[in-house]
VEXPATI-893405 format. One record per residue (C-alpha): residue number from 1; residue in three letters; x, y, z. Coordinates in steps of 0.2 Angstrom, whole numbers, plus 2048, in hexadecimal, padded with zeros to 3 digits. Example, Ala and Ser with C-alpha at 12.3 -4.5 7.8 and 13.67 -1.06 7.14 Angstrom:
<pts>
n = 1; res = ALA; px = 83E; py = 7EA; pz = 827
n = 2; res = SER; px = 844; py = 7FB; pz = 824
</pts>
This chain:
<pts>
n = 1; res = ALA; px = 601; py = 196; pz = 8BD
n = 2; res = ALA; px = 60E; py = 189; pz = 8BB
n = 3; res = ARG; px = 61B; py = 195; pz = 8B7
n = 4; res = GLU; px = 616; py = 19F; pz = 8C7
n = 5; res = GLN; px = 617; py = 18F; pz = 8D1
n = 6; res = HIS; px = 628; py = 18B; pz = 8CA
n = 7; res = ALA; px = 62E; py = 19D; pz = 8CE
n = 8; res = GLU; px = 628; py = 19A; pz = 8E0
n = 9; res = GLU; px = 631; py = 18A; pz = 8E1
n = 10; res = VAL; px = 642; py = 192; pz = 8DA
n = 11; res = ARG; px = 640; py = 1A0; pz = 8E7
n = 12; res = ALA; px = 63D; py = 193; pz = 8F5
n = 13; res = ARG; px = 64C; py = 189; pz = 8F0
n = 14; res = ARG; px = 657; py = 198; pz = 8EE
n = 15; res = ALA; px = 651; py = 19E; pz = 900
n = 16; res = GLU; px = 655; py = 18D; pz = 907
n = 17; res = ALA; px = 666; py = 18C; pz = 8FE
n = 18; res = LYS; px = 669; py = 19E; pz = 905
n = 19; res = LYS; px = 664; py = 198; pz = 917
n = 20; res = PHE; px = 66F; py = 189; pz = 915
n = 21; res = LEU; px = 67E; py = 194; pz = 910
n = 22; res = ALA; px = 67B; py = 19F; pz = 91E
n = 23; res = ASP; px = 67A; py = 191; pz = 92B
n = 24; res = SER; px = 68A; py = 189; pz = 924
n = 25; res = ALA; px = 693; py = 19A; pz = 925
n = 26; res = ALA; px = 68D; py = 19C; pz = 937
n = 27; res = ARG; px = 693; py = 18B; pz = 93C
n = 28; res = GLY; px = 6A3; py = 18E; pz = 933
n = 29; res = HIS; px = 6A5; py = 19E; pz = 93D
n = 30; res = ALA; px = 6A1; py = 195; pz = 94E
n = 31; res = VAL; px = 6AE; py = 188; pz = 94A
n = 32; res = LEU; px = 6BB; py = 195; pz = 946
n = 33; res = ALA; px = 6B6; py = 19F; pz = 956
n = 34; res = ARG; px = 6B8; py = 18F; pz = 961
n = 35; res = LEU; px = 6C9; py = 18C; pz = 958
n = 36; res = GLU; px = 6CF; py = 19D; pz = 95C
n = 37; res = ALA; px = 6CA; py = 19C; pz = 96D
n = 38; res = HIS; px = 6D2; py = 18C; pz = 96F
n = 39; res = LYS; px = 6E2; py = 193; pz = 968
n = 40; res = ALA; px = 6E1; py = 1A2; pz = 974
n = 41; res = GLN; px = 6DF; py = 196; pz = 983
n = 42; res = GLN; px = 6EE; py = 18C; pz = 97D
n = 43; res = GLU; px = 6F9; py = 19C; pz = 97B
n = 44; res = ALA; px = 6F4; py = 1A2; pz = 98C
n = 45; res = HIS; px = 6F8; py = 191; pz = 994
n = 46; res = ARG; px = 709; py = 191; pz = 98B
n = 47; res = GLN; px = 70D; py = 1A3; pz = 991
n = 48; res = GLU; px = 708; py = 19E; pz = 9A3
n = 49; res = VAL; px = 713; py = 18F; pz = 9A2
n = 50; res = ALA; px = 722; py = 199; pz = 99B
n = 51; res = ALA; px = 71F; py = 1A6; pz = 9A9
n = 52; res = ARG; px = 71F; py = 199; pz = 9B6
n = 53; res = ASP; px = 72F; py = 191; pz = 9AF
n = 54; res = ARG; px = 738; py = 1A2; pz = 9AE
n = 55; res = ALA; px = 733; py = 1A6; pz = 9C1
n = 56; res = ARG; px = 739; py = 194; pz = 9C6
n = 57; res = GLU; px = 74A; py = 197; pz = 9BD
n = 58; res = GLU; px = 74C; py = 1A8; pz = 9C4
n = 59; res = GLU; px = 748; py = 1A2; pz = 9D6
n = 60; res = ALA; px = 755; py = 194; pz = 9D3
n = 61; res = ALA; px = 762; py = 1A0; pz = 9CD
n = 62; res = ARG; px = 75E; py = 1AC; pz = 9DC
n = 63; res = ARG; px = 761; py = 19D; pz = 9E8
n = 64; res = HIS; px = 771; py = 198; pz = 9DF
n = 65; res = GLU; px = 778; py = 1A9; pz = 9E0
n = 66; res = ALA; px = 773; py = 1AA; pz = 9F3
n = 67; res = HIS; px = 77C; py = 199; pz = 9F6
n = 68; res = VAL; px = 78B; py = 19F; pz = 9ED
n = 69; res = ARG; px = 78C; py = 1AF; pz = 9F7
n = 70; res = GLU; px = 78A; py = 1A5; pz = A07
n = 71; res = GLN; px = 798; py = 199; pz = A02
n = 72; res = GLN; px = 7A3; py = 1A8; pz = 9FE
n = 73; res = ALA; px = 79F; py = 1B0; pz = A0E
n = 74; res = GLN; px = 7A4; py = 1A0; pz = A17
n = 75; res = ALA; px = 7B4; py = 19E; pz = A0D
n = 76; res = ALA; px = 7B9; py = 1B1; pz = A11
n = 77; res = GLU; px = 7B5; py = 1AE; pz = A24
n = 78; res = HIS; px = 7BF; py = 19E; pz = A24
n = 79; res = ALA; px = 7CE; py = 1A7; pz = A1B
n = 80; res = LYS; px = 7CD; py = 1B5; pz = A28
n = 81; res = GLN; px = 7CD; py = 1A9; pz = A37
n = 82; res = GLU; px = 7DC; py = 19F; pz = A2F
n = 83; res = ALA; px = 7E5; py = 1B0; pz = A2C
n = 84; res = ALA; px = 7E2; py = 1B5; pz = A3E
n = 85; res = ALA; px = 7E8; py = 1A4; pz = A44
n = 86; res = ALA; px = 7F8; py = 1A5; pz = A39
n = 87; res = ARG; px = 7FC; py = 1B6; pz = A41
n = 88; res = ARG; px = 7FA; py = 1B0; pz = A53
n = 89; res = LYS; px = 805; py = 1A1; pz = A4F
n = 90; res = ALA; px = 812; py = 1AC; pz = A47
n = 91; res = ALA; px = 811; py = 1B8; pz = A56
n = 92; res = ALA; px = 813; py = 1A9; pz = A62
n = 93; res = GLU; px = 822; py = 1A3; pz = A58
n = 94; res = ALA; px = 82A; py = 1B4; pz = A58
n = 95; res = GLU; px = 827; py = 1B5; pz = A6A
n = 96; res = ALA; px = 82E; py = 1A4; pz = A6D
n = 97; res = ALA; px = 83E; py = 1A8; pz = A62
n = 98; res = ALA; px = 840; py = 1B8; pz = A6C
n = 99; res = ALA; px = 83F; py = 1AF; pz = A7C
n = 100; res = LYS; px = 84B; py = 1A2; pz = A76
n = 101; res = ALA; px = 858; py = 1AF; pz = A71
n = 102; res = ARG; px = 856; py = 1B8; pz = A81
n = 103; res = ALA; px = 859; py = 1A8; pz = A8A
n = 104; res = ASP; px = 868; py = 1A4; pz = A7F
n = 105; res = ARG; px = 870; py = 1B5; pz = A83
n = 106; res = GLU; px = 86E; py = 1B3; pz = A95
</pts>
């Protein structure tokens, strides 16, 4: 009977140890799962921030290009106006020189 009781106690202790190990493993898996979830969340946040930064940089580049194009267009328009003014001035000077030549001849 004593041997039977001892065997029963050993079985109970083994079952307890098995349950303890199973609980420990479950807790370990839960901790790992939380860690993985946290890492996934961090990675998603990092990608979101990177995407926002890229979008901001692309928008700044677009605005800069538009600004440069606008300045170039203004410079071209200014040059065109200066050229037209120079042509008018040259024509007026040529006309004045021709008039003076006519007057000198007369």
